[in-house]
C-alpha positions, 0 to 999 in steps of 0.5 A: 328807901328814901329818907323819912322824917316822921318827926318833921312836924314836931317842935324841938323838945317833943317826946316821941314815945314808942312801945319798942325802940330798936337801935341799928337797922342791920340784919337783926334790926330790920327783922325786929322792926318788921316782926314787932310792927306786925302787931298793930297795937304797938308802935315801933321805932327803928333808929339807924345812924347810916343812910338809906339803901338807895335802890338806885345805888348800883353797887348795892344792887349789883352782886359783883360790885360789893367791894366798891361799897367798902370805905364809902359812907355806907361803911363804918370803916373801922380799923383794929388796933395793931395786931402783934401776931400779924406783924403789928398791922391794923386790920380794916374792918368793914361794917354796914352803915346803911339800912340793911347793915352789913347785909347791904354790902356783904357777899350775900352768902347764906350759910347757917353753920353746923349742928354742933354750933347750935348744940353748943349754944344750947349747952350755954343758954338752954335747949331752946337755943340747940339746933333742933329747936333753933332751926325753925327760925332759919326756915321762918326767914327763908324763901328758897327759889332754887331746885325743888329737892332743897325745899326739904331743907329750906323754908319757902315763905319767908322774907329772904330770898335764897337761891343758888348762883344765877350765872356761875363761872365755868371755873366754879364747875372746875373747883367742884370737880377738884373737890370731887377728885379730892374725895370730899363729900358732894352736898346736894344742899349746903344748909343741912345739919352737917355741912361737911363737904362742898357745894355752890354757895346759896345766896341772898339774891332775887333775879340776880340782884342782892336781896338784903334784910332791908329788902326782905323785911324792912321795905314791906314793913315801912308801909305800916302806920305803926312803924317809924324809921329814923335814918341819919340818927346816931344813938349816943347813950341809953336813958334810964328812969331817974334812980333806977336801972330801967332803960326808958329811951335813948340819947340820939343826934338827928331827932328834935326831942326825946325818943322814949319807950314804954316797953323795951329798947333792943340793941341791934347795933352789931358785935361792935356797936352794941357793946360800944353803946352799953359801955358809954351808957355805964354798963360794963366793968366799973373800974375800966369805966371810971378810968375813962371818966364814965360813971358806972351804972350797972356792973357787967364786966363781960361787956365787950369781951369774948370777941371772936372773928373768922380770920382768913387768907387767900391762895391766889394764882394767875390764870393763863387764859382770859376767862375769869371775872377780871374785866367783867364790867363791860358795857355788854355785861352791864346790859345783860345784868340790867335787862335780864339779871344775868351774866358775870355781874350777878356773881357774888365772887364767892361762888362755891365753898368746901367745909373741911377738917384740919385733921383727923381728930376734929369732929366737925369742919373747922376750915372753910375753902371759898372759891372765887373765879377772880383774884380777890386781894386786899378786900377787892378794893383795887379791881384786879388787872390780871386774870387769876383764881382764888381759894380763900382759907377761913379759920372757922373755930378760932381758939383766940379771943379779943374784945371791944373797949372804948378809946375815950369818954366821947361817944364820937370816938371810934371803938377800940377793936382788939381781936386778939388774932393768933393769941391762943397759947398753944398756937393751934389757930395758926397751925390750922390755917397752914393746914387749910392753905395746904388743902387749897394748894392740893385742890389747885394742883389737881387735874381739874384746876391745874390747867387754869393756873400759872403761878402765885399772885398777891401776898401768896408766896406759892408752895413753900415750907411751913416756916416761910408760909407762916411768915407770909401768913402773918403779913396777909391774914385778914378778917372775913367780917364775922365779929361775934360774942361781945354781949354773949348770952348764957345761963351763967351769971357772968354772961352779958345777956340771959337766955332771953337776951335781957341785959343782966341787971338792967330792966327794959333792955335786950340785945339781939344781934351777932354779939349775943352768940356764945360761940362763933358758928362754922359758917357765915354770920348773916343767917344766924343773926337773922335767926336770932332776931326772929327768935328775939321778936318771939321772946319779946311778944311772949314776955309782953303777953305774960305781963299782960301789957297793953298800950293805951289806945291812941293816947301816946305822944307819938310822931304823926305821919 
């Protein structure tokens, strides 16, 4: 997408007025901009601080190249504060800083989660968020392009292409065989209501290339005359009508003049960005805001709290044969990818998964095992020099929680990210991760995978006792890039957003992204974030109809085309 400047003909000081303003063009923001602008009687603005997702950028389009986007201008390149339970390390947190957000640099895994996740949302926020009511928003988003039987699970007419891996490694077949040998349930399709078992990974790809939220939702919508997209535009604070708690616009860099709204502002800046904007706008814990030199406007103490993330480690073993994805970026494979959308460069690296329980007393999977036919060490930032295999071990239901706060009153200052990893008092998080490593070791030791392994790699110490493994884990655990919960929704008065995603105590403001999740899902967060945004667009339209709001025809001071 080329950068557009819809305000280019306007003079500084011009007011650009819209019906809806969406802040953040990630997985949720792209959905909202597209769905809201389907109504030709409203004007919609989408504001993104990052740049365009250039189709000519091979690292964005080519699935296997996604780690090359980390720590580039396409990435916010956040770091946590030092984590006491992880040897004091500051962990790297990549987040998308580009149209499409993290859907433009993730591993493209489309994993809805388990029925129990959404039924817990229903208990927190009302039955309309429970699984049976919510599943339709996944189907609304999906365009399944794989084998016909899975069409009973997936939607087939949505904007987001979902498909099996196009050209999986033969080693992925060996992992699936190892899961069968272990007695795990083989899933005909991963995204049913109970994903206990193993399967190849459903992917957001089309013809072997990434298919992001920007590809599926935003690119077609940008043809509409009632949608303006501002890139390179950093929102600093929300603007309120004088003497009220009603949001009427934003303060932003990169736009000559003001952006105001007649109806609502929707924050879709993610589990880091949305609470960061609320806090800088005076919405949060009043005492903490005053201590930072920020004048409180609305007391919502839970803003930034209840942060949850998926913590993970890798069990990585050398492979004695040169048959992995190491060194796959040859000219021949590049030609296969560019000319036919085939070959190893179509791999998302994480080609198959298994969802398992850490013990017999667990009702639903609390661990994910992700297979990669390549050594995936240190976020993949350094291309591997040796051949190897990886099983990632992911803690899906952490008992530990953290928070997002401010590092100072300057909106330019990075947020303070305190995930609180392994801080649960009973120590269950660490015990379950150890159990997950043992499951991964068991799969590697089985007949299907053992011939392809020859010793530990990276920070994995090999098969050692629990004490030595625990010490190694404290030095190797990393994020799986799934922060949630910092603007959680609920019916209780302490929740940041209500069941219709409205910020409590504030008029004209909602949040719609992963930050509103009452609890983290047993899967990956892109799919539920898209579904949240689909529902949010529906809620906004319902409320507009209920209030009989109609925009004055042709009388707005909106930027021209």
